[in-house]
C-alpha positions as CSV (number, residue, x, y, z in Angstrom):
1,M,151.8,163.7,135.5
2,D,152.9,165.2,139.1
3,P,151.5,163.3,141.7
4,Q,152.5,165.9,144.7
5,K,151.2,168.7,142.9
6,T,147.5,169.4,144.8
7,I,144.8,171.2,142.5
8,L,141.6,171.9,144.8
9,I,138.1,172.7,143.1
10,I,135.4,174.8,144.1
11,D,131.9,174.6,142.7
12,D,128.2,174.0,143.9
13,D,127.5,170.8,142.0
14,T,127.9,167.8,143.7
15,V,129.2,166.6,140.3
16,I,130.2,168.2,138.2
17,L,133.1,167.9,141.7
18,D,132.9,163.7,141.6
19,T,133.8,164.1,137.9
20,A,136.3,166.5,137.5
21,R,138.2,164.3,141.0
22,R,138.3,161.3,139.0
23,L,139.6,162.6,136.1
24,L,142.6,163.8,137.7
25,E,143.1,161.7,139.9
26,R,142.8,158.9,137.1
27,D,145.9,160.9,136.1
28,G,147.4,160.8,139.1
29,L,146.8,164.4,140.6
30,R,145.8,165.3,144.5
31,V,142.4,166.3,144.0
32,L,140.2,168.1,147.1
33,V,136.8,169.4,146.9
34,Y,135.1,172.2,148.2
35,S,130.8,171.8,147.7
36,E,130.4,176.2,148.2
37,G,132.6,179.5,147.8
38,F,132.4,180.1,151.8
39,N,135.1,179.5,153.9
40,A,137.3,178.4,151.1
41,T,140.0,180.8,151.4
42,N,140.6,179.1,155.1
43,F,139.7,175.5,152.9
44,A,142.6,176.6,150.4
45,A,144.7,178.5,153.3
46,Q,145.3,174.8,155.3
47,H,145.7,172.8,152.2
48,R,147.6,174.9,150.1
49,P,146.7,174.1,146.5
50,D,148.8,174.1,143.8
51,L,146.4,175.5,141.9
52,V,142.3,176.4,142.7
53,L,139.7,175.9,140.1
54,M,137.1,177.0,140.9
55,D,132.9,177.4,139.3
56,V,131.8,181.3,138.2
57,N,128.4,179.9,138.8
58,M,127.9,179.7,142.8
59,P,125.8,180.9,145.0
60,F,125.6,183.4,147.4
61,L,129.3,183.7,146.6
62,S,130.3,183.4,143.0
63,G,133.9,182.1,141.4
64,D,134.1,185.8,140.3
65,T,133.9,187.3,143.3
66,L,135.7,184.3,145.4
67,A,138.4,184.9,142.8
68,G,139.1,188.7,144.3
69,V,138.8,187.0,147.9
70,F,142.0,184.2,146.8
71,K,144.0,186.8,145.0
72,R,143.8,189.7,148.2
73,H,143.8,186.8,150.8
74,A,147.3,187.5,151.9
75,E,148.7,183.8,152.2
76,L,146.7,182.9,148.7
77,G,147.5,185.8,146.3
78,A,149.8,183.7,144.5
79,V,147.9,180.4,144.0
80,P,146.8,180.0,140.1
81,L,143.0,180.7,139.9
82,L,140.7,179.3,137.2
83,L,137.4,180.4,136.2
84,F,135.8,177.2,135.9
85,S,132.3,177.0,133.8
86,S,129.5,176.2,131.8
87,N,129.8,180.3,130.5
88,E,130.3,181.0,126.8
89,E,133.4,180.8,126.2
90,G,134.1,184.9,125.1
91,E,132.5,185.9,128.2
92,L,134.3,183.9,130.1
93,R,137.6,184.9,128.2
94,R,137.4,188.7,129.2
95,M,136.0,188.0,133.0
96,A,139.6,186.2,133.1
97,R,141.8,189.7,131.9
98,D,139.1,191.2,133.9
99,L,140.0,189.2,137.0
100,G,143.3,188.8,136.2
101,V,143.6,185.5,136.8
102,L,145.3,182.3,135.0
103,G,142.5,181.7,132.4
104,Y,139.5,179.0,132.4
105,I,137.9,176.0,131.8
106,S,134.8,175.4,129.2
107,K,132.5,172.2,131.9
108,S,131.9,171.2,128.8
109,D,136.1,170.6,128.3
110,M,136.1,168.2,130.7
111,G,137.4,164.9,128.7
112,D,140.3,163.0,127.8
113,G,142.0,166.5,127.1
114,F,141.0,167.6,131.4
115,S,144.5,166.9,133.2
116,R,146.5,167.8,130.4
117,R,144.9,171.5,130.3
118,I,145.1,172.0,134.0
119,L,149.1,171.1,134.1
120,S,149.3,173.4,131.4
121,F,148.1,175.9,133.0
122,L,149.9,175.1,136.6
123,S,153.2,174.7,133.8
124,S,152.3,178.4,132.9
125,A,151.9,179.3,136.6
126,V,154.9,177.9,137.6
127,A,156.7,180.0,134.2
128,R,155.6,183.5,135.6
């Protein structure tokens, strides 16, 4: 795995943040976490992640709204975004397509193949 790649995870659930961080760091990725939608763009602009994994169901500023903010941000518009949720897969697929983001990962997929899926999305983003 490429240790130079930085993944930013935005989620209001600290258990999910800790679990995802542990899984990705175990495979050599640099992981940053942010626990709310507000000011997430400022944090991301400071740290320049290679990919952002964002929760869809956050209070006050949902992930789908936040994805739009990222896409319109001058410095972050080209950063690949993945939706991250336990919502039904068909809904996530539709939401990802409608938002024009790279894709989605279900929280139920956090297991041994989690890092591989993240890197696969990252590789496809670089190939675009």
